[in-house]
C-alpha positions as CSV (number, residue, x, y, z in Angstrom):
1,M,121.2,91.5,72.6
2,A,117.8,92.2,74.1
3,A,116.2,95.4,73.1
4,T,115.9,98.0,75.9
5,I,115.4,101.7,76.4
6,N,118.5,103.7,77.3
7,L,117.8,104.9,80.8
8,R,120.6,107.6,80.9
9,T,119.1,109.1,77.8
10,E,115.6,109.0,79.2
11,I,116.7,110.7,82.4
12,R,118.7,113.3,80.6
13,E,116.0,114.3,78.1
14,F,113.2,114.2,80.8
15,L,115.0,116.5,83.2
16,R,116.1,118.9,80.5
17,S,112.6,119.1,79.2
18,R,111.1,119.8,82.6
19,R,113.8,122.4,83.4
20,S,113.3,124.2,80.1
21,R,109.6,125.0,80.8
22,I,110.1,126.8,84.1
23,T,111.1,130.5,84.1
24,P,112.9,132.1,87.1
25,D,109.8,134.1,87.8
26,K,107.7,131.0,87.9
27,A,110.2,129.4,90.3
28,G,110.3,132.5,92.5
29,L,113.9,133.4,91.6
30,P,115.2,136.8,90.5
31,A,116.1,136.9,86.8
32,Y,119.4,138.8,86.7
33,G,120.4,140.4,83.5
34,G,118.5,140.7,80.3
35,H,119.1,137.9,77.7
36,R,119.4,134.4,79.1
37,R,121.2,131.8,77.0
38,V,119.1,128.9,78.2
39,K,115.4,128.3,77.9
40,G,113.9,128.0,81.4
41,L,116.0,127.5,84.5
42,R,119.8,127.1,84.6
43,R,121.3,124.0,86.1
44,E,122.6,126.0,89.1
45,E,119.1,127.4,89.7
46,V,117.6,123.9,89.8
47,A,120.4,122.8,92.2
48,L,119.7,125.8,94.4
49,L,115.9,125.1,94.5
50,A,116.5,121.4,95.2
51,G,119.1,122.0,97.9
52,V,121.9,120.0,96.2
53,S,125.3,121.0,94.8
54,V,125.5,122.1,91.2
55,E,127.9,119.1,90.6
56,Y,125.4,116.7,92.0
57,Y,122.5,118.0,89.9
58,V,124.7,117.9,86.8
59,R,125.4,114.3,87.4
60,M,121.7,113.5,87.9
61,E,120.8,115.3,84.6
62,R,123.5,113.3,82.8
63,G,121.5,110.2,83.8
64,A,123.1,109.2,87.1
65,L,120.1,108.6,89.3
66,A,121.2,105.3,90.8
67,G,121.3,105.5,94.6
68,T,119.6,108.9,94.8
69,S,117.6,109.1,98.0
70,E,113.9,109.6,98.1
71,G,114.4,112.9,99.8
72,V,116.6,114.3,97.0
73,L,114.2,113.0,94.4
74,D,111.3,114.7,96.2
75,A,113.3,117.9,96.4
76,L,114.1,117.7,92.7
77,A,110.4,117.0,91.9
78,S,109.4,120.1,93.8
79,A,112.1,122.3,92.2
80,L,111.0,121.2,88.7
81,Q,107.3,121.6,89.7
82,L,106.5,118.1,88.6
83,D,102.9,116.9,88.6
84,D,101.9,113.5,90.1
85,A,102.6,111.6,86.8
86,E,106.0,113.3,86.3
87,R,107.0,112.6,89.9
88,D,106.1,109.0,89.6
89,H,108.1,108.8,86.3
90,L,111.2,110.3,88.0
91,F,111.0,107.7,90.7
92,H,110.5,104.9,88.2
93,L,113.6,106.1,86.3
94,A,115.6,106.2,89.5
95,R,114.4,102.8,90.6
96,Q,115.3,101.2,87.3
97,S,118.7,102.9,87.3
98,G,119.5,101.2,90.5
99,A,118.1,97.8,89.6
100,P,120.5,95.0,88.6
101,S,120.4,94.4,84.8
102,S,119.2,90.9,85.5
103,R,116.1,92.0,87.3
104,R,113.0,92.3,85.1
105,R,109.3,93.0,85.8
106,R,107.1,90.0,85.6
107,K,105.7,90.0,82.1
108,P,102.0,90.7,82.1
109,A,99.9,87.8,80.9
110,A,98.8,87.7,77.2
111,T,95.4,86.4,78.3
112,V,93.3,86.7,81.4
113,R,92.2,84.1,83.9
114,P,88.7,82.7,83.2
115,A,87.4,84.3,86.4
116,L,88.4,87.8,85.1
117,Q,86.7,87.1,81.8
118,Q,83.6,86.2,83.8
119,V,83.8,89.5,85.6
120,L,84.0,91.4,82.3
121,D,81.0,89.4,80.9
122,A,79.0,90.1,84.0
123,I,79.2,93.8,83.2
124,T,76.4,93.9,80.7
125,D,75.4,97.6,80.7
126,A,78.9,99.2,80.2
127,P,81.8,98.6,77.8
128,A,84.6,97.1,79.7
129,W,88.0,95.7,78.8
130,I,91.5,94.8,80.2
131,R,94.7,96.2,78.8
132,N,98.4,96.2,79.6
133,G,100.8,99.2,79.8
134,R,101.6,98.9,76.1
135,Q,97.9,99.5,75.4
136,D,97.3,96.0,74.0
137,V,93.7,95.0,74.5
138,I,93.8,91.7,76.4
139,A,90.2,90.9,77.1
140,M,86.8,92.6,76.5
141,N,83.1,92.2,77.2
142,Q,80.5,92.1,74.4
143,L,79.7,95.8,74.7
144,G,83.4,96.7,74.8
145,R,83.9,94.8,71.5
146,A,80.9,96.7,70.0
147,L,82.2,100.1,71.1
148,Y,85.7,99.5,69.9
149,S,84.7,97.8,66.7
150,P,86.7,100.3,64.6
151,V,89.9,99.5,66.7
152,L,89.2,95.7,66.3
153,A,88.8,96.1,62.5
154,D,92.6,96.0,62.3
155,P,93.5,92.2,61.8
156,R,96.6,92.4,64.0
157,R,96.3,90.8,67.4
158,P,96.5,91.8,70.1
159,A,94.6,95.0,69.1
160,N,96.6,98.0,70.3
161,T,94.9,101.4,70.8
162,A,98.2,103.4,70.3
163,R,98.8,101.6,67.0
164,F,95.3,102.4,66.0
165,V,95.4,106.2,66.7
166,Y,98.8,106.7,65.0
167,L,98.9,104.2,62.2
168,N,95.2,104.4,61.2
169,P,94.7,108.2,61.5
170,D,91.8,108.6,59.2
171,A,89.7,105.9,61.0
172,A,90.9,107.2,64.4
173,K,90.0,110.8,63.6
174,A,86.5,109.7,62.5
175,F,86.1,107.7,65.7
176,F,87.6,109.9,68.4
177,V,86.1,113.3,68.7
178,D,89.1,114.6,70.6
179,Y,91.7,112.9,68.4
180,D,94.6,115.3,69.2
181,Q,94.1,114.8,73.0
182,V,93.8,111.0,72.5
183,T,97.1,110.8,70.7
184,R,98.9,113.0,73.3
185,N,97.6,110.7,76.0
186,A,98.7,107.6,74.1
187,A,102.2,108.8,73.7
188,A,102.4,110.0,77.3
189,M,101.1,106.7,78.7
190,L,103.7,104.8,76.6
191,R,106.4,107.1,77.9
192,M,105.2,106.4,81.5
193,E,105.4,102.6,80.8
194,A,108.9,103.0,79.4
195,G,110.0,104.4,82.7
196,R,108.4,101.5,84.6
197,D,109.8,98.8,82.4
198,P,112.6,99.9,80.0
199,H,113.5,96.3,79.3
200,D,110.1,95.4,77.8
201,E,111.1,94.3,74.3
202,E,107.6,94.4,72.9
203,L,107.3,98.0,74.2
204,V,110.6,99.0,72.6
205,A,109.4,97.4,69.3
206,L,106.1,99.2,69.4
207,V,107.8,102.6,70.1
208,G,110.2,101.8,67.2
209,E,107.3,101.0,64.9
210,L,105.3,104.1,65.8
211,S,108.4,106.3,65.5
212,T,109.2,104.9,62.0
213,C,105.7,105.2,60.7
214,S,104.2,108.3,62.3
215,E,105.6,111.9,62.4
216,L,102.9,112.8,64.9
217,F,104.1,110.1,67.3
218,R,107.7,111.2,66.9
219,Q,106.8,114.8,67.9
220,Q,104.7,113.7,70.8
221,W,107.2,111.1,72.1
222,A,109.9,113.8,72.0
223,S,107.8,116.0,74.3
224,Q,108.8,113.7,77.2
225,D,105.2,114.1,78.6
226,V,103.9,111.4,80.9
227,R,100.4,110.6,82.1
228,L,98.8,108.4,84.7
229,H,95.8,106.3,83.7
230,G,92.9,106.9,86.0
231,Y,89.5,108.4,85.1
232,G,88.1,110.9,82.6
233,S,85.8,111.3,79.7
234,K,85.9,109.9,76.2
235,R,83.9,111.2,73.2
236,V,83.5,108.9,70.2
237,N,81.5,108.9,67.0
238,H,80.5,105.3,66.6
239,P,79.8,104.2,63.0
240,V,76.5,102.5,64.0
241,V,74.9,104.5,66.8
242,G,76.6,107.9,66.5
243,R,77.9,110.2,69.2
244,L,78.7,108.7,72.6
245,D,80.0,111.0,75.5
246,L,81.2,108.5,78.1
247,D,82.9,108.6,81.5
248,F,85.7,106.0,82.1
249,E,87.4,104.6,85.1
250,S,90.8,102.8,84.7
251,M,91.8,100.5,87.7
252,D,94.9,98.5,88.3
253,L,94.3,94.8,88.9
254,P,96.3,93.9,92.1
255,T,96.2,90.2,91.2
256,E,97.6,90.8,87.7
257,P,100.4,93.3,87.9
258,G,100.7,95.4,84.7
259,L,97.0,95.0,83.7
260,Q,94.2,97.6,84.1
261,L,90.5,97.2,84.0
262,N,88.7,100.0,82.0
263,V,84.9,100.6,82.3
264,Y,83.0,103.1,80.3
265,T,79.6,104.5,81.6
266,A,77.1,107.1,80.6
267,P,74.8,109.3,82.8
268,A,71.4,107.7,83.2
269,E,68.5,109.0,81.0
270,G,70.7,111.0,78.7
271,P,71.5,110.7,75.0
272,A,74.7,108.8,75.6
273,A,72.7,106.2,77.7
274,D,70.2,105.9,74.9
275,N,72.9,105.3,72.3
276,L,74.7,102.9,74.6
277,A,71.4,100.9,74.8
278,L,71.3,101.0,71.0
279,L,74.8,99.8,70.8
280,A,74.0,96.8,73.1
281,S,71.1,95.9,70.9
282,W,73.3,96.1,67.8
283,A,76.0,94.0,69.4
284,A,73.4,91.3,70.4
285,S,72.3,91.1,66.8
286,E,75.7,90.9,65.2
287,K,76.9,87.4,64.3
288,T,80.4,88.4,63.1
289,L,81.6,91.0,65.6
290,A,85.4,91.0,65.8
291,T,86.9,90.0,69.2
292,E,90.1,90.7,70.9
293,L,91.3,87.2,70.1
294,L,89.8,86.7,66.6
295,A,90.2,89.3,63.9
296,P,87.5,90.0,61.2
297,G,87.3,87.0,59.0
298,G,89.7,85.0,61.2
């Protein structure tokens, strides 16, 4: 039997977790009485805010989202004060609930087309790479390999950034300045991917491996938090050139569903730009730099 993620459980735990964080005061509701037996909103309060019957909301929270209209999902997202990522996750779960079990997302490619690798290689002043929703590193340019050399030191291929931060915590803490935030983001992006494609056997296997081997991942996975990739900042301590404070952009590749292009840059004429130039010089001089396809010593 193919490994899959239980959608009804995903829906139930997600909706309960979002309901529990909202107080009546935060929702603009009167809090009658003193002690409340539930943390956050009651089911009937969510139903009232969403404009549905209590019975209907109870069915949804038990995992029955198949056939739910976009209008009801929007109302539920508003009632639970979901952010953009959480709203998308709710819609993904509903869409997957209504999909025939035989329908599967097209599996992202394990390698990229030569033309995409040429695009990466043409980016010479910024680290760049392509990854999938499981955070497997699929392709990189030379500066990307140099920047992520600590991640590529693990001989397993494809290299996986979530596996690195949870299963190599000492190396990851030394590399990522904001280690705690990096791990929370990793778990949240994997949770988002699980909503998009609960039938991805490799994703299920990765979540199982991380859950078995990392208490931190178990805690962060249980939070039900989700996150969109997009843009932001990344601060690393590179073992060769030192501190790099970088900006990143993460972009979906329309021609390759499920893959994202990530590019890291530094403000011109600053210390990060100087260290990025040093990194480029070091990468050019290295003869044995690990790649996304070939592990150290491979």
